[in-house]
C-alpha positions, -999 to 999 in steps of 0.1 A, spaced: -360 316 -394 -345 303 -360 -338 334 -344 -367 349 -325 -372 386 -317 -400 402 -295 -413 435 -308 -445 436 -289 -454 472 -283 -429 487 -307 -439 508 -337 -422 501 -371 -424 521 -403 -412 505 -436 -409 528 -466 -415 508 -497 -428 482 -476 -456 471 -499 -437 444 -523 -407 422 -525 -380 426 -499 -395 453 -481 -428 435 -476 -410 406 -463 -393 428 -439 -426 444 -428 -442 409 -423 -412 398 -401 -416 427 -378 -454 421 -377 -449 385 -369 -427 395 -340 -455 418 -326 -449 451 -339 -474 476 -350 -465 484 -385 -469 513 -410 -459 509 -447 -457 533 -475 -454 533 -513 -465 551 -545 -494 526 -554 -525 530 -533 -536 496 -542 -506 478 -530 -504 500 -498 -540 489 -489 -531 452 -497 -500 453 -477 -515 469 -446 -543 444 -447 -518 416 -446 -498 430 -417 -525 425 -392 -546 446 -367 -536 482 -364 -513 482 -394 -515 515 -414 -507 522 -449 -499 557 -465 -496 561 -504 -466 583 -506 -438 589 -532 -406 594 -511 -394 619 -538 -421 642 -522 -406 655 -490 -438 671 -477 -458 639 -483 -432 619 -468 -431 640 -437 -468 640 -435 -469 602 -434 -445 599 -404 -463 626 -386 -496 608 -391 -482 575 -379 -465 589 -348 -498 609 -341 -517 577 -341 -493 553 -325 -467 572 -307 -428 574 -310 -415 552 -337 -390 523 -326 -377 512 -360 -376 528 -395 -367 509 -425 -360 528 -458 -363 506 -488 -377 522 -517 -357 519 -549 -356 520 -585 -335 500 -611 -332 490 -647 -301 478 -666 -286 502 -692 -251 507 -705 -238 542 -695 -236 554 -732 -274 547 -734 -284 561 -699 -305 591 -704 -303 621 -679 -339 613 -669 -331 578 -664 -300 585 -642 -322 612 -623 -350 589 -616 -329 563 -597 -309 593 -578 -341 608 -570 -358 575 -556 -329 558 -540 -307 585 -526 -329 617 -523 -358 594 -512 -335 578 -485 -329 614 -472 -364 623 -472 -374 592 -452 -346 598 -428 -353 634 -423 -391 628 -421 -385 601 -395 -361 621 -373 -385 640 -351 -407 611 -343 -379 585 -333 -379 571 -298 -349 584 -279 -328 566 -268 -332 534 -285 -345 542 -319 -331 523 -349 -330 535 -386 -323 510 -413 -314 520 -449 -317 490 -474 -286 494 -497 -272 471 -524 -240 454 -536 -238 482 -563 -228 506 -533 -191 490 -534 -191 469 -565 -188 486 -598 -211 468 -622 -218 471 -660 -252 487 -668 -257 500 -632 -238 533 -632 -270 550 -618 -276 526 -592 -239 524 -581 -238 561 -577 -272 562 -556 -265 533 -533 -230 546 -526 -246 579 -517 -271 560 -495 -244 542 -475 -227 576 -468 -261 590 -456 -262 560 -432 -227 567 -420 -231 604 -416 -263 600 -398 -249 575 -374 -224 601 -363 -248 630 -361 -276 611 -344 -256 586 -324 -253 612 -294 -290 613 -292 -294 576 -287 -305 568 -323 -287 541 -343 -285 542 -381 -273 511 -400 -277 496 -434 -285 462 -449 -272 450 -482 -292 422 -498 -276 399 -523 -296 384 -551 -330 377 -537 -354 353 -555 -389 362 -564 -383 400 -564 -388 426 -591 -352 433 -590 -343 397 -598 -367 395 -625 -353 427 -643 -316 418 -638 -318 379 -645 -351 375 -666 -341 339 -677 -339 306 -657 -303 303 -670 -293 336 -656 -308 330 -622 -291 296 -621 -258 313 -629 -263 338 -602 -271 311 -576 -239 292 -584 -220 325 -579 -232 329 -543 -207 312 -520 -236 297 -500 -248 282 -532 -285 297 -533 -303 327 -539 -316 346 -510 -351 352 -497 -368 383 -483 -368 363 -450 -329 365 -451 -329 401 -454 -356 405 -427 -335 387 -403 -308 412 -404 -333 440 -400 -347 422 -370 -313 421 -354 -304 455 -362 -337 469 -347 -333 449 -316 -313 455 -282 -290 426 -293 -276 453 -317 -278 481 -293 -240 491 -297 -241 487 -337 -241 520 -353 -229 532 -387 -225 495 -400 -234 480 -434 -245 445 -430 -244 423 -459 -271 398 -461 -259 382 -495 -246 348 -488 -211 360 -494 -218 372 -531 -200 406 -526 -168 388 -515 -165 373 -549 -174 409 -566 -209 397 -578 -194 379 -610 -223 378 -632 -231 399 -662 -263 417 -665 -288 417 -696 -282 445 -722 -311 468 -723 -317 504 -728 -329 531 -702 -364 544 -700 -369 575 -718 
Protein backbone atom coordinates (compact mmCIF):
# COMPACT_ATOMS: atom_id res chain seq x y z
CA UNK A 1 0.00 0.00 0.00
CA UNK A 2 1.73 3.17 -1.20
CA UNK A 3 -0.32 5.72 0.73
CA UNK A 4 0.92 6.40 4.26
CA UNK A 5 -1.18 7.68 7.13
CA UNK A 6 -0.11 8.53 10.67
CA UNK A 7 -2.63 7.57 13.34
CA UNK A 8 -0.24 7.82 16.27
CA UNK A 9 -2.22 8.64 19.41
CA UNK A 10 -5.58 7.96 17.76
CA UNK A 11 -8.13 5.51 19.12
CA UNK A 12 -9.96 3.29 16.66
CA UNK A 13 -12.83 0.85 17.31
CA UNK A 14 -13.64 -1.78 14.68
CA UNK A 15 -16.93 -3.63 15.20
CA UNK A 16 -16.72 -7.03 13.55
CA UNK A 17 -12.96 -6.57 13.40
CA UNK A 18 -11.83 -10.10 14.16
CA UNK A 19 -11.75 -11.70 10.71
CA UNK A 20 -11.72 -11.04 6.99
CA UNK A 21 -12.08 -7.50 5.68
CA UNK A 22 -12.65 -5.98 9.09
CA UNK A 23 -9.56 -7.54 10.64
CA UNK A 24 -7.59 -6.26 7.66
CA UNK A 25 -8.93 -2.78 8.39
CA UNK A 26 -8.01 -3.07 12.06
CA UNK A 27 -4.47 -4.22 11.19
CA UNK A 28 -4.03 -1.29 8.81
CA UNK A 29 -4.99 1.23 11.50
CA UNK A 30 -2.70 -0.51 13.99
CA UNK A 31 0.19 -0.42 11.51
CA UNK A 32 -0.45 3.32 11.14
CA UNK A 33 0.05 3.78 14.89
CA UNK A 34 -3.51 3.75 16.23
CA UNK A 35 -4.62 2.07 19.42
CA UNK A 36 -7.26 -0.50 18.53
CA UNK A 37 -10.35 -2.07 19.98
CA UNK A 38 -12.17 -4.85 18.15
CA UNK A 39 -15.44 -6.56 18.86
CA UNK A 40 -17.32 -9.62 17.63
CA UNK A 41 -19.43 -12.47 19.00
CA UNK A 42 -16.70 -15.14 19.19
CA UNK A 43 -14.51 -14.77 22.31
CA UNK A 44 -11.71 -16.85 20.80
CA UNK A 45 -11.56 -14.72 17.67
CA UNK A 46 -11.69 -11.56 19.77
CA UNK A 47 -8.72 -12.69 21.87
CA UNK A 48 -6.68 -13.72 18.82
CA UNK A 49 -7.44 -10.53 16.92
CA UNK A 50 -6.57 -8.27 19.84
CA UNK A 51 -3.30 -10.13 20.34
CA UNK A 52 -2.39 -9.56 16.67
CA UNK A 53 -2.95 -5.80 16.85
CA UNK A 54 -0.11 -4.84 19.12
CA UNK A 55 0.36 -3.54 22.62
CA UNK A 56 -2.67 -1.90 24.17
CA UNK A 57 -5.21 -3.38 21.77
CA UNK A 58 -8.45 -4.40 23.43
CA UNK A 59 -11.11 -6.91 22.46
CA UNK A 60 -14.75 -7.22 23.42
CA UNK A 61 -16.93 -10.28 22.91
CA UNK A 62 -20.09 -8.47 21.82
CA UNK A 63 -23.04 -9.26 19.59
CA UNK A 64 -23.99 -6.01 17.83
CA UNK A 65 -27.62 -7.13 17.95
CA UNK A 66 -27.44 -6.51 21.70
CA UNK A 67 -27.70 -2.74 22.16
CA UNK A 68 -26.77 -2.73 25.85
CA UNK A 69 -23.70 -4.91 25.34
CA UNK A 70 -22.57 -2.76 22.42
CA UNK A 71 -22.94 0.39 24.51
CA UNK A 72 -20.97 -1.21 27.34
CA UNK A 73 -18.08 -2.09 25.01
CA UNK A 74 -17.75 1.46 23.70
CA UNK A 75 -17.99 2.90 27.18
CA UNK A 76 -15.26 0.53 28.41
CA UNK A 77 -12.91 1.43 25.56
CA UNK A 78 -13.47 5.17 25.99
CA UNK A 79 -12.93 4.86 29.74
CA UNK A 80 -9.63 3.06 29.15
CA UNK A 81 -8.32 5.02 26.17
CA UNK A 82 -10.17 8.34 26.00
CA UNK A 83 -12.27 9.89 23.21
CA UNK A 84 -12.55 7.71 20.12
CA UNK A 85 -11.26 9.10 16.83
CA UNK A 86 -12.49 6.52 14.31
CA UNK A 87 -15.20 3.87 14.39
CA UNK A 88 -15.62 1.24 11.69
CA UNK A 89 -18.87 -0.73 11.77
CA UNK A 90 -18.44 -3.92 9.77
CA UNK A 91 -20.39 -6.73 11.41
CA UNK A 92 -22.45 -8.52 8.74
CA UNK A 93 -24.19 -11.74 7.82
CA UNK A 94 -24.91 -13.29 4.43
CA UNK A 95 -25.99 -16.47 2.72
CA UNK A 96 -27.43 -17.03 -0.77
CA UNK A 97 -31.13 -17.87 -0.97
CA UNK A 98 -33.85 -17.42 -3.54
CA UNK A 99 -36.61 -15.17 -2.23
CA UNK A 100 -39.18 -17.98 -2.46
CA UNK A 101 -36.99 -20.12 -0.19
CA UNK A 102 -35.98 -17.36 2.22
CA UNK A 103 -37.48 -17.93 5.65
CA UNK A 104 -38.68 -15.09 7.87
CA UNK A 105 -35.98 -16.08 10.32
CA UNK A 106 -33.29 -15.94 7.65
CA UNK A 107 -34.43 -12.52 6.45
CA UNK A 108 -34.62 -11.18 9.99
CA UNK A 109 -31.17 -12.52 10.91
CA UNK A 110 -29.45 -10.45 8.22
CA UNK A 111 -31.52 -7.34 8.96
CA UNK A 112 -30.71 -7.70 12.67
CA UNK A 113 -26.94 -8.04 12.15
CA UNK A 114 -26.34 -5.69 9.24
CA UNK A 115 -28.90 -2.92 9.67
CA UNK A 116 -29.95 -2.92 13.31
CA UNK A 117 -26.40 -3.82 14.33
CA UNK A 118 -25.10 -0.79 12.44
CA UNK A 119 -27.60 1.43 14.24
CA UNK A 120 -26.52 -0.02 17.59
CA UNK A 121 -22.83 0.62 16.83
CA UNK A 122 -23.41 4.18 15.65
CA UNK A 123 -25.63 5.00 18.62
CA UNK A 124 -23.21 3.42 21.11
CA UNK A 125 -20.21 5.22 19.62
CA UNK A 126 -21.82 8.67 19.47
CA UNK A 127 -21.27 9.79 23.11
CA UNK A 128 -17.61 8.79 23.03
CA UNK A 129 -16.44 10.31 19.74
CA UNK A 130 -13.84 13.06 19.56
CA UNK A 131 -15.46 16.37 18.62
CA UNK A 132 -14.68 17.89 16.22
CA UNK A 133 -12.81 15.49 14.00
CA UNK A 134 -14.38 12.11 14.77
CA UNK A 135 -14.96 9.80 11.82
CA UNK A 136 -17.50 6.97 11.63
CA UNK A 137 -17.35 4.50 8.74
CA UNK A 138 -20.01 1.94 7.86
CA UNK A 139 -19.00 -1.04 5.72
CA UNK A 140 -21.72 -1.50 3.13
CA UNK A 141 -21.92 -3.77 0.04
CA UNK A 142 -22.76 -3.58 -3.67
CA UNK A 143 -26.15 -5.08 -2.77
CA UNK A 144 -27.13 -1.69 -1.36
CA UNK A 145 -27.58 -0.35 -4.88
CA UNK A 146 -27.57 -3.39 -7.19
CA UNK A 147 -30.44 -5.88 -7.19
CA UNK A 148 -28.97 -9.37 -7.06
CA UNK A 149 -30.60 -12.78 -7.24
CA UNK A 150 -30.53 -14.74 -3.99
CA UNK A 151 -29.60 -11.58 -2.07
CA UNK A 152 -32.97 -9.97 -1.24
CA UNK A 153 -32.21 -9.92 2.49
CA UNK A 154 -28.74 -8.41 2.04
CA UNK A 155 -29.94 -5.88 -0.53
CA UNK A 156 -32.60 -4.67 1.89
CA UNK A 157 -30.23 -4.53 4.84
CA UNK A 158 -27.35 -2.76 3.08
CA UNK A 159 -29.65 -0.22 1.42
CA UNK A 160 -30.76 0.62 4.95
CA UNK A 161 -27.15 0.86 6.12
CA UNK A 162 -26.39 3.43 3.42
CA UNK A 163 -29.36 5.54 4.51
CA UNK A 164 -28.23 5.31 8.15
CA UNK A 165 -24.87 6.66 6.96
CA UNK A 166 -26.39 9.53 5.01
CA UNK A 167 -28.89 10.53 7.71
CA UNK A 168 -26.27 10.54 10.46
CA UNK A 169 -23.95 12.60 8.27
CA UNK A 170 -26.67 15.27 8.17
CA UNK A 171 -27.51 15.08 11.88
CA UNK A 172 -23.99 14.78 13.30
CA UNK A 173 -22.06 16.89 10.82
CA UNK A 174 -22.80 20.14 12.71
CA UNK A 175 -21.02 18.60 15.73
CA UNK A 176 -17.87 17.97 13.72
CA UNK A 177 -18.50 14.26 13.22
CA UNK A 178 -18.19 12.78 9.74
CA UNK A 179 -20.14 9.65 8.76
CA UNK A 180 -19.27 7.82 5.53
CA UNK A 181 -19.54 4.36 4.05
CA UNK A 182 -17.28 1.99 2.14
CA UNK A 183 -18.51 -0.60 -0.35
CA UNK A 184 -16.03 -3.45 -0.83
CA UNK A 185 -16.12 -5.32 -4.09
CA UNK A 186 -15.38 -9.04 -4.35
CA UNK A 187 -12.59 -9.56 -1.80
CA UNK A 188 -10.41 -12.65 -1.99
CA UNK A 189 -9.86 -14.90 1.02
CA UNK A 190 -12.98 -13.84 2.90
CA UNK A 191 -15.87 -15.87 4.27
CA UNK A 192 -18.24 -13.95 2.03
CA UNK A 193 -16.31 -14.91 -1.09
CA UNK A 194 -16.18 -18.52 0.04
CA UNK A 195 -19.97 -18.57 0.42
CA UNK A 196 -20.88 -16.67 -2.73
CA UNK A 197 -18.19 -18.17 -4.99
CA UNK A 198 -17.42 -21.64 -3.59
CA UNK A 199 -15.60 -22.94 -6.70
CA UNK A 200 -12.41 -21.83 -8.42
CA UNK A 201 -14.38 -21.35 -11.63
CA UNK A 202 -16.76 -18.94 -9.97
CA UNK A 203 -13.88 -17.00 -8.40
CA UNK A 204 -12.22 -16.71 -11.81
CA UNK A 205 -15.47 -15.53 -13.41
CA UNK A 206 -15.92 -12.84 -10.77
CA UNK A 207 -12.32 -11.68 -11.12
CA UNK A 208 -12.77 -11.43 -14.88
CA UNK A 209 -15.91 -9.31 -14.40
CA UNK A 210 -14.01 -6.65 -12.41
CA UNK A 211 -12.79 -3.84 -14.69
CA UNK A 212 -9.40 -3.85 -12.93
CA UNK A 213 -9.17 -7.58 -13.70
CA UNK A 214 -8.62 -8.96 -10.22
CA UNK A 215 -10.25 -9.73 -6.92
CA UNK A 216 -9.70 -7.22 -4.15
CA UNK A 217 -7.85 -7.65 -0.89
CA UNK A 218 -8.67 -6.52 2.65
CA UNK A 219 -5.84 -4.00 2.26
CA UNK A 220 -7.71 -2.39 -0.64
CA UNK A 221 -10.70 -1.73 1.61
CA UNK A 222 -8.49 -0.69 4.51
CA UNK A 223 -6.91 2.00 2.34
CA UNK A 224 -10.29 3.63 1.79
CA UNK A 225 -10.98 3.54 5.53
CA UNK A 226 -7.58 5.02 6.39
CA UNK A 227 -8.31 7.89 4.02
CA UNK A 228 -11.84 8.49 5.31
CA UNK A 229 -10.61 8.54 8.90
CA UNK A 230 -7.84 11.02 8.15
CA UNK A 231 -7.61 14.78 7.83
CA UNK A 232 -7.18 14.26 4.09
CA UNK A 233 -10.92 13.54 4.01
CA UNK A 234 -11.88 16.29 6.46
CA UNK A 235 -14.56 17.65 4.08
CA UNK A 236 -15.96 14.25 3.08
CA UNK A 237 -19.26 13.54 4.83
CA UNK A 238 -22.24 11.42 3.84
CA UNK A 239 -20.31 9.77 1.00
CA UNK A 240 -20.33 6.11 0.00
CA UNK A 241 -16.90 5.14 -1.34
CA UNK A 242 -16.69 2.14 -3.67
CA UNK A 243 -13.50 0.10 -3.19
CA UNK A 244 -14.45 -2.47 -5.79
CA UNK A 245 -12.23 -2.06 -8.85
CA UNK A 246 -15.19 -0.68 -10.78
CA UNK A 247 -17.27 -3.85 -10.34
CA UNK A 248 -20.47 -2.02 -9.45
CA UNK A 249 -20.22 0.06 -12.63
CA UNK A 250 -20.82 -3.14 -14.58
CA UNK A 251 -23.73 -4.16 -12.38
CA UNK A 252 -21.79 -6.94 -10.63
CA UNK A 253 -22.63 -9.32 -13.52
CA UNK A 254 -22.10 -12.73 -11.92
CA UNK A 255 -24.80 -15.23 -10.91
CA UNK A 256 -24.70 -16.58 -7.38
CA UNK A 257 -24.95 -20.25 -6.38
CA UNK A 258 -28.37 -21.71 -5.66
CA UNK A 259 -28.75 -22.54 -1.99
CA UNK A 260 -31.51 -22.42 0.57
CA UNK A 261 -31.71 -20.24 3.65
CA UNK A 262 -30.90 -21.40 7.18
CA UNK A 263 -33.90 -22.52 9.19
